[in-house]
N, C-alpha and C positions, 0 to 999 in steps of 0.2 A: 612752512619752515621759517624760523625767525633768524637763524644764524647769529644768535646772541649768546655770549658766554654765560650770562645769568640763566638763560633757559636751559643750557646744557648742564649747568650746576644743579638746577632744580630737578632735572631728569635723573641725575645720579642720586641726589638726596632722597627723592621719592621712591626710587627703586630699592634703596638700602633701608627705607622706612626710618629715616632719621629726621628729627624735628628741625625747623629753621633755627630755633633758639639754641639747640645743641651746637650747630655749626657757627652761628653768628656770635655767640656769647663772648664778650670781651673784645670783640673786633668791630662789629657794627651792631646797630639796634635791630630787633626782629622786624620792625616796620620798614627799615631801610632794606633789609634782606628780602622782604616780600616784594618791594618795588624793583629791586635789583633783578630778581628772578623773572619779573614781568617785562624787563627791558626798559623800565621807566627811570632807572637810576644807573649811574656809572661809578666805578671805583678806579683808583690808580691800579696799575697791573700788579704791583708787588702785593697789595692787599688782596686783590682778586685771587692771586695764586695761593695765598694761605687758606682761602676757603676751599679750594679744590683739594689741597693737602689734608685738611681736616676730614675730608671724605676719603682719604687714602688714595687719591688720584693725582696723576702727573699732567699738568697743563702743557708740558713740552710738546705733546703730540699735535697740538693745534698751532698752526702758523699764525702769527699775530701781527696786526698793525698796531703799533703803540705810539705814544707821543714822545717827544724829545725828553720831557721831564721823566717819564717812566724809564726810558733807556738810560739816562744818567744815573738813576737810583740803582738799577740792575748792575750797570758797569761798576759803580763804586763799591757795591757789596762784594762783587767778585774780586776787585783789586784789594780791598781790605782783607779778605780771607787769605789772599796770596801773601800779603805783607805779614800777617800773623803767622802763617805757616813757615815763613822764613825768619821769624823772630825779629822783624823790623817794626818795632812799636812806634817809632817816630813817624815813619811814613803812614802807618795805619791811623795815627792820631790826626795827621793833616787831612787825610782823605775822609775821615769821619766828620770833621768840621765842614768839609766841602759837601758832604751828604746832606747836612741840614739846610744848605742853600737851595736844594732842589725839592724840598717838601716843607710844608708848614708844621710838620711834626705833631699834628693834632690827632692823627689816628694812633691807636695803641700799638699797632704792628710796628710802626716806625719808632715810637717811644721805647718799646721793648728792645728793638734791635740796637738802638743807641746805647741803652743801659748795658746790654750784653757785651758790646764791643768795648765800652769804657772799662768794664770789669776785667776783660781779657788783656787790654793794654796795660792796666795797672798790674795785673799778674805777671806779665812779661817783664815789667820793670823791677818788681820787688819779690816775686815768687811767694807771696803770702796766700796759700791755698785756703786758709780759714776765712779770711776777709773776702776773697773772690767767691767762695761758696755762698756767703751771705748776700753779696751783691747780685749774684746770678739768681738766687731765690727771689730776691726783690724784683728783678727783671721779669721772671716767670709770672709773678703775681700781678703784673700789669694786665695780662689777658686772662689769668686764672686767679682771681682774688682768693678763692677757697681751693687752693691747689690740693688735689688728692694725689699723694705721692704713690699710690698704687696704680696710677695711670688709667683710671676708669673713664676719664674724660676724652673727648676728641681733641687731638693735638695736631698742629701743623708742623712742618719740617723745622721751622725756627724754634718752636717750643720744645720739640724733641731734642734738638741739639743743645738747648739750654739744660734740659734734664740730664743729658749725657755729660755735659761739662760739669754740672754739679756733682755727678757721680765720680767723674775723674778726680775732682778735688777731694772727695771722700777717700779715694784710693791713695792719693798723695798724703792724706792725714792718717792713713793706716786703718781706716774704718772698713775693713775688707768684708766682714760678714754682712753688714748692712748693704754694702755695694753689690755683693753677690746676689742677695735677695732682690734688690731693686732691679738689677740688670736682667735677671731671669724673667721678672714680671714684664719689663719693657720689651724684651725680645718676643715674648708670647703675644703681647699687645700688637706689636708691629706685624707679625706674621698673620694675625687674625684680621687686623683692620686695614693694613696697607695691601690690598688685593692687587693693586697695580704694580707689576714687577718693576716698571721703570721708576716708580716713586720709592718702592721698597729698597732698591739697591742704593739709593742715595743716603740711607741711614742705617739699615739693618746690619751691614758688615761692620760699621763703626761701633755699634752696640756690642756685637759679638767680639770684636777686637778687645774692647774694654773688659768684657766678661772673661776672655781668655787671659788677660793680664792679671785679673784677680785670682783666677785659678793658679796661674804660674807662681804668684807671690805666696799662695797658700800651699805650694808644693803638690798641687793636684795636676800633675803633668799630663796624664792621659785625658782628663776632662778638658784641659786647655787645648790639646791637639784635636780632639773631636770638635770643639767649638771653632777653632781656626779653620778646619776643613769645611764646615758649614758656611762660614763667612766667605771663604775662597770660592766655593761653589756658586754662591749668589753672584759674585763678581764675574766668574767665568761665563755664566749663563747670560749675563747682560752686557758683557764686553766692557766692564768698568775698570778703571785704573786705580782708584783710591778706595780704601787704604791698603792696597795689595802689598806694597813693600814693607809696611809696618807689620802686617800679618806674617810675611815671610821671615822677617827678622825675629819675631817672637817664636815662630815655628822652629827656626834654627836652634834657638836656645832650649826649647822644649825637647827637640830630638836628641840633643847632646846628652840629656839626662834620662832619656827613655830607652826602651828596649828596641826602638825602631831606628837605630842609627844608620841602617842601610838606606834610609830615605834622605839622609843628609846631602848626598851628592846631587840629587834632583833639586833639593832646596837651594843649594849653593849655586847651581846653574841658573835658576830663576833669579836669584839676587844679582848674580853677575850680569844677566841680561838687562836688568833695570839699571845697574851702574853704567853699563855700556851705553844704553839709550840716553841717559842724561849727560854723559860725558861727550858723546859724539855731537850733540847739538848745543853743548856748553850751557846747559840749564842747571840751576841749583835744585837739588832734590829737597822737598819739604823736610825741615829739621826739627820743627817745634811740634810736640805731641798735641797740644790743644789745637794747633792749626790743622792737624790731620782730621779732627772732628768737624772742621768747617768745609773741607774740600770734598766734592762728589762729582759724579758724572753728570753731564747735561746734554740735551739734544734740542736746544732752544733754536727758534727761528723767528727773528724779529725784522720787521720793516718799520722804519720811522716814517710815519705818515706825513709829517711836516715836509720832509725832504723828498718823499715820493711825489707829492703834489708838484713841487718845483721841478723835479727831474722830468716828469712826463709833460708838464706844460712847456718846458723849453724844447723838448724833443718834437713836440707838435708845432712849434713856432708860434705859440700864443703869448701875448703879453699878459701881464697881471690884470690890466684893465679888462681885457677880453674875457678872461676866466672868471673874474669876480662879478662881472655885470649881472645884476639881478639876484646876487647871492649874498655878498658882503662888501664892505668898503675895501678899496685898494690898499689902504694902510693896514687893515686887519690881515689881508692876505700876505702882505709883505712880512709882517711880524710872524705869521704862521710859518712861512717858508724859511725864515731865519731861525726857527726854533725858539723864538721868544714868547710865543703865545700858543696855547693848545686850542685846536679848533673845536668848536661845539659840534656835537655829533651830527645834528641836522645839517649844519654848514659843511661838515666834512663829506657827508654822503652826496650832497649836491655838487661839490667840487669834483669829487671822484667820478660821479656820473657824467659830468660835462667833459671829463677827460677820457670817457669811454672805459672807465674801470668801475664795473658794477660792485656793489657792496659785497656780494658773495665771493669776489675774487681775491680777497686778502685773508681768507682762511683756506689752507690747502694741506695736504693733497686733496681733501674733499671738504664738503660742507654737509653737516648733519647735526641734528639736535641730540642724537643718541651717542653718548660718549663711548659706548661699547664698540661702535664702528671704528672709532679712532684707534682703540686698543687692538682691534682685529687687523687693521691695516698695518700697525706697527709690527705685529707678529708675522703677517704675510711678508713684509719686506725683509725680515730677518731670515726667511727660508732660503733665498737664493744663495747667499754666502755660505750657508751651512750644507748646501746640496740636498735640501729636503724638498724634492720636486713634487712628490705626491701631496704632501701637506700644503705646499704652495698653490697647487691647482685647486685643491679642495677649498682653501680659504678664499681664493679669488672668486670662485663660483658663489660662495656665500655672500661675499661683499657685493658682487654685482647684483644679486637678487635683492639686497637690502638697500642699496643706494637709489636715491631719486635722480635718475639720469636726465631729467628735464632741466636740472641745474647744470650750468655750463661747466664748472670745474669738475663736477662728478662725471659728466660725459667725457671730459678730457682725460680724467684718470682711467676710466674703464677702457676707452679706446687705446690709450697708450699701453696699458698692461696687456691688452689682447694681442697687440702687435708683438710684444715681447714673448708672451707665452706660446702663441701659435707659431711664431718663427717661420712664416711662409714667405714673407717679403724679403727681398735682398737689394743691396746696392741703392741706386738712385730712387727706385720705386719706394723703398723703405724710408729713405731720407725725406722724400716729398710727402709721404703719408704723415710722418712725424711733424714736418713743418706745418701741414694743414691743421693738425691738432694743436700745435703751439699757437697758431693764429686765433684760436678760440678766445684766448685771454690776452694775447699780445699781438693785436692786429698790426699789419705792416704800416709803416709811415713812409711816404714817398721821400726818397733821398736819404733815408736812414738805414743803418745796418739792421739785420734781423733782430739783434738785441740792442735796445736803446734805453733800457732801465734795468735796475737790479731784478733778477728773475726770482719768482716764487719757487717753492719746492718742486711742484710738478713741472713748471717751465724749465727749471734746471735739469730735471730728470730727462725731459724730452731732448734737450740739447746735448746732454751727455750720451744719450742713445744714438743721436746723429753722429757724434764724434767717433763713437765705437764702430758704427757702421762704415764710416769713411776709413777708419784704421784697418778694418778687415778687408777693405778693397785696396790696401796699400796706398791710399790717398792721404799721405802724411800731412801735406800742407793744409788741406781742408780740415782735417781733424784737429791739428794744432791751432789753426786760426779760431775755431770755436772756443777752445779753452782760453786762448789769449783774450778774446772778447769778454768771456765770463770773468776772468781775472781782473780785467780792466774795470768792469762794473763793480766788482766787489771792492777793489782798491779805491775807487772813486767814492764809494758809499761811506757814510759817516758811521756805519755800524761795524764794529770789530768783527773779523771773520769768525771768531768763536761763537757768534750769535747767528751763524749760518751753519749750524753743526751738521745737519743731515747732508746737505750738498757738499760741504767741505770734506767729508770722509772719502767720498769717491772722487771728488775733484783732484785732490792732491795725489791720490794713488794713481789714477789713470793718466793725468797730465804728466807726472814724473816718468811713468813707464813709457809713454809714447815718445817723450823727448829722448830718453835713453835709446829706444829702438831706432830713432832717427839720428843717433850719434851726436845729439846736442848735449854733451855731457856736463858742461859747466852749468848750463841752465837747469838740467835735470837734477843735479846735485843741490842747486838752490831751492828748487821746488820740493825736493826730498826733505831738506832742512825745515822748510816752512810746514810741510805736512806732519813731521814728527813733533814740532813745537805746537802745532795746532792740536794734535791728539792729546798732548800733555795738558794744554790749556783747558780742554773740555773734559779732561780725565777719562778719555776713551782709549782703550787698548786694543780693540778688535781689528784695527787696520795696521797697527805698528809692525807686526810680523811681515805683512805684505810689502810695506814700504821698505823695510830693511832688506827683503829679498831683492827688490828692484835695485836698491842701492848697491848690493853686492855685484850686480851686473855692471854698474858704472865703474867700480873699483877694478873689476876684471879687465875692462877696456883701458883703464889708466895704469895698469900694472902695479896696483897697490895691493899686493897679495895678502898681507896681514889683515888689512881692513876688509878685503873681500871675504876671507874665511870667517872672520868674526861676525860680519853682517849676516852671512848665510847661516852660521851656527845659531846665532841669537834670534834670527828670524824664525827658525824652527822652534825655538823655545816658546816664543810668543804665540806662534800659530798653534802649537800643541796646547798651550795653556788655555787659549781662547777658542779652541775648537773650530778653526777655519779649515774644515776638512777638505774643501775643494783644492787647496793648494799644498796641503801638508805632504802628501806623497811626492809631489813634484819637487819640492825643496829637498826632501830626504834623498831622492834619486840623484839630484844634481850634486849634492854634497858627496854622495857615495862615488859617483863618477869622477868627481874632481879630486877628492882626497882619499879615496879607497878606504873609507871609514863610515860605519853606520851611525846615524844619529838616533837618539832615543834609547 
């Protein structure tokens, strides 16, 4: 097992019977691609991600250790998309200039991105769709010099977004027939090629939204409604937030003109739920249509290796001189820890090993060369919230058989999930078993807390399970202390919480609920706010209903009756939309008991 992203990439490509040239073309040379797949070359993470996307796969499933330079590029891309979605061209322009400071702009992926954003900023300023369309086509040709507009080439997420933006400009110019033909072709391409649902949901609903807009402008209302429903279904299944509100707005317009006006009330309730969500946390809803095409759900998990080295070294009480001895110069280590220099791979592995962090430990939940296992684990972890117990048990059995449990993190994952599924251990016995498994990758340090660095996905999951175990024993102090330590590590980290997407979903939900149960209402409301803003920032909607339901309990205790009722009512709307079946009936019954009125 190599535990190399290039090897995983090669495995997907060979399984799909796609040539290296087809995936690398316009991004890197075939020779570089060959060496990349053998682990002999490295790429910045943004470029590596585009290669996964050209294979129709989402790299979010793999927890990654990245350099500070990589992180800054990812952060700025997200901030620029947010600026454009809010029609703030000036801030987008400043951040785009900052972007060039973190990369040499030699790779075509970065050149293309820069040209795309330049075109969109200019469009926001002057609304010249024809010029923008020309500029976007020029950007697309940076990686596809002979662009086939029928979409027969392999395209990454960035390229597809440019294609959709070009089509949007066609719609603005009234070129509806051509836009319809192209969008139908693109949607078929996406469904065929983007077999990874987590990657598909980042772009397919956006394409269908545009297609529905075209139908609506051509007075094809029924076709528009069918298209909108398909887009919404993709979002429901994957718990994604964007572009749901845009779809609901368009659906409302269509329903007013159709024979299905009886569905208008449900549509209005959904839109009201979104309005309530953004108002209650004082967030601005995306207002710019081209910005809607840039926003999508994410479940990224990043650790900045520069700062991880510093964090663990200090926790162990080691000086820089002690750590770098026999590996590199002290000055080099100092620059690495400050984020001013990216460590060479060989130096990085030696430093991590000396800190008792094996190379395998910064990809989790598991380590495998077969990407299909990461996909299967993603599906397995979605079963619990949906109440799909039989499917959950079947998938775990398959995962256990396929994983190499001689690898530490794989053994950690299997043993953790066995405790959860078997559910035979209780109380302190269960907590101690979970602690033992945690120490596989986070061994104790004398004089330090159990958590002395930012946790990886599996480590967070173990600590979350400990907190839940304490909670069920009515040991509030112990449960809350775990979450406080986790929050402290996340806040100390230089990585924005949105890049700890998977842990963040359950962290804010559980921590807020436990605080409310313990009557720490002010702090619970603060965590609720952070949780809802976090969900919006990563465009994930599947926990919003649960957090709103918890929030209604806070307002009940503070005698804020109007807010209590609205939180409970709109929590039901989100829970129903995103099929959180385990809690749906509980919320409906509570509303009926409290207000003598049935929801739904």
